[in-house]
C-alpha positions in Angstrom: 39.4 102.5 116.0 42.9 102.8 114.5 44.0 100.3 111.8 47.7 100.1 110.9 47.8 98.2 107.7 50.9 96.9 105.9 50.9 97.3 102.1 53.4 94.7 101.4 56.1 95.4 98.7 54.1 95.7 95.5 51.0 97.9 94.9 48.9 94.8 95.0 50.6 93.3 98.0 48.1 94.2 100.6 46.2 91.2 102.2 42.6 90.4 101.6 41.9 91.3 105.2 43.5 94.7 104.6 41.4 95.3 101.5 38.2 94.4 103.4 38.9 97.0 106.0 39.6 99.7 103.3 36.2 99.0 101.8 34.4 99.1 105.1 31.8 101.9 105.4 32.9 102.6 108.9 36.4 103.8 107.8 36.3 107.6 107.4 39.9 108.5 106.7 42.8 106.6 105.0 46.3 108.0 105.6 49.3 107.0 103.5 52.6 107.2 105.2 55.1 108.7 102.7 58.3 109.4 104.6 59.9 106.0 105.4 60.7 104.6 101.9 61.1 105.4 98.2 57.9 103.8 96.9 58.3 101.6 93.8 55.0 103.0 92.6 53.2 106.3 92.8 50.4 107.3 95.1 48.1 107.6 92.1 48.9 104.0 91.0 48.2 102.7 94.5 44.9 104.5 94.7 43.9 103.1 91.3 44.9 99.6 92.3 43.0 99.7 95.6 40.1 102.0 94.4 40.6 104.3 97.3 41.5 107.9 98.1 44.3 108.5 100.6 45.6 111.5 102.7 49.4 112.0 102.7 50.9 111.5 106.1 54.3 113.0 106.7 56.7 112.4 109.6 55.4 115.3 111.7 51.8 114.1 111.4 52.6 110.5 112.3 55.0 111.3 115.2 52.6 113.9 116.6 50.2 110.9 117.3 47.3 113.1 116.2 46.0 110.0 114.3 45.4 108.3 117.7 43.2 111.2 118.8 41.2 111.0 115.5 40.7 107.3 116.1 38.8 108.0 119.3 35.9 109.4 117.3 36.0 107.3 114.1 37.7 104.4 112.3 41.0 105.6 110.8 43.5 103.7 108.7 47.3 104.3 108.4 48.8 102.5 105.4 52.4 101.6 105.7 54.8 100.3 103.1 56.0 96.8 103.8 55.2 95.5 107.3 53.6 98.0 109.7 55.7 97.3 112.8 59.1 97.6 111.3 59.4 101.3 112.2 59.6 102.2 115.9 57.1 105.1 115.3 54.3 102.7 114.8 55.1 100.9 118.1 54.8 104.4 119.7 51.4 104.8 118.1 50.3 101.5 119.6 51.5 102.5 123.0 49.7 105.8 122.7 46.5 104.0 121.7 46.8 101.7 124.8 47.3 104.7 127.1 44.4 106.6 125.6 42.1 103.5 125.5 41.8 103.6 121.7 41.1 100.3 120.0 43.6 99.3 117.3 44.3 96.5 115.0 47.5 95.6 113.1 47.3 94.0 109.7 50.7 92.5 108.9 52.2 92.0 105.5 55.5 91.1 103.7 58.5 93.3 104.1 62.1 93.7 103.0 63.1 91.7 106.1 61.7 88.4 104.6 62.2 89.3 100.9 66.0 89.5 101.4 65.9 85.7 101.7 65.4 85.5 98.0 69.1 86.3 97.7 69.8 82.8 99.1 71.1 83.9 102.4 69.6 82.3 105.5 67.5 84.7 107.6 68.6 83.3 111.0 72.2 84.2 110.1 71.6 87.9 110.0 72.8 90.1 112.8 71.8 93.6 113.8 70.1 95.7 111.2 71.6 99.2 110.5 71.0 102.0 108.1 72.9 104.4 105.9 71.6 108.0 106.3 71.9 110.7 103.7 75.0 112.7 104.7 74.6 116.4 105.1 77.2 119.2 105.4 79.0 118.7 108.7 77.0 115.5 109.4 78.4 112.3 108.1 77.7 109.6 110.7 79.5 106.2 110.3 77.9 104.3 113.3 76.7 101.7 110.8 80.3 100.6 110.4 80.3 99.5 114.1 77.3 97.4 113.5 78.9 95.7 110.5 82.0 95.0 112.4 80.1 93.6 115.3 78.1 91.3 113.0 81.3 90.3 111.2 82.9 89.3 114.4 80.3 86.5 114.9 80.0 85.6 111.2 76.6 87.2 110.8 75.2 89.0 107.7 74.4 92.7 107.9 71.3 94.3 106.3 72.1 97.9 105.5 68.9 99.9 104.9 69.2 103.0 102.7 67.8 106.4 103.6 64.9 107.7 101.6 66.1 109.9 98.7 69.7 108.6 98.7 70.7 107.6 95.2 73.0 104.6 94.7 75.8 106.6 93.3 75.8 108.9 96.4 75.4 105.9 98.7 78.4 104.3 97.1 80.5 107.4 97.6 79.5 107.6 101.3 80.5 103.9 101.8 83.9 104.6 100.1 84.4 107.6 102.3 83.6 105.6 105.5 87.0 104.0 105.1 85.6 100.5 105.8 87.1 97.8 103.5 84.1 96.2 101.8 84.4 92.9 100.0 81.7 91.7 97.7 78.2 92.9 98.7 74.7 91.9 97.7 72.6 94.8 96.4 68.8 94.2 96.4 66.7 96.4 94.2 62.9 96.7 94.2 62.3 93.6 96.3 58.9 92.0 95.9 58.2 94.1 92.8 60.7 93.2 90.1 63.4 91.9 92.4 67.0 92.3 91.2 70.1 91.1 92.9 73.7 92.1 92.3 76.6 90.3 93.9 79.8 92.1 93.3 82.2 94.7 94.7 80.4 98.0 95.2 82.5 99.8 92.6 81.6 97.3 89.9 77.8 97.5 90.3 76.2 99.4 87.4 74.4 102.3 89.0 72.1 102.6 86.0 70.6 99.2 86.8 69.8 100.0 90.4 66.3 101.2 91.0 64.8 102.4 94.3 63.9 101.2 96.8 67.1 99.2 97.3 69.2 97.9 100.2 72.6 96.4 100.6 73.7 93.2 102.4 77.2 92.7 103.7 77.6 89.0 103.9 79.2 87.3 106.9 80.4 83.7 107.0 78.7 81.8 104.2 77.5 78.2 104.2 78.0 76.0 101.1 74.4 76.5 100.1 74.7 80.3 100.5 77.8 80.4 98.4 76.1 78.5 95.7 73.1 80.8 95.8 75.2 83.9 95.5 77.3 82.5 92.6 74.0 81.9 90.8 73.0 85.5 91.1 
């Protein structure tokens, strides 16, 4: 059987149900996905907190769907930061399990997608989610700008996810180079761990205070309550 378990946002954020599965004698392998986010804690800290040993799972391993084959013979766990079905890779794993008649169970948890509400913005007013990739030589995609513009056209907020390994100072430069005129943004740092929010123009946010993981919200049309919340940040 394949268990895909969300860790939540903090090292102690996993549900009681998830903990019970990890302690089950039937579980033979516990994989920790390590390529989708900059964890706010180390692998060693997580293992100590949960009293387990994990096997590192990189992108190639997860996308190869080898874990589905392993789950035919024994109970296997894949631990995922946040909520397990946020990444499309995990939906592919579920589809593969169905095709191969492998039993599976999803254990949901908290994620950045609900934690951003702590900023005071209303979740139902968010539009499409987009991401800022780490630019490489001869590769500087700006498709995220089209999503922001589309959301802005209907007054919706935009959640901009940040690529793993992308420092804030570099993300800021990329946003400046994108030629999009940003007003004040909300920067969310270490959500669910030691949540910090900064509401200001991107150039004025102190990079020394921004810790990973972090994301950026480009606000759309604000209600009175939302304006009040942002001013209180």
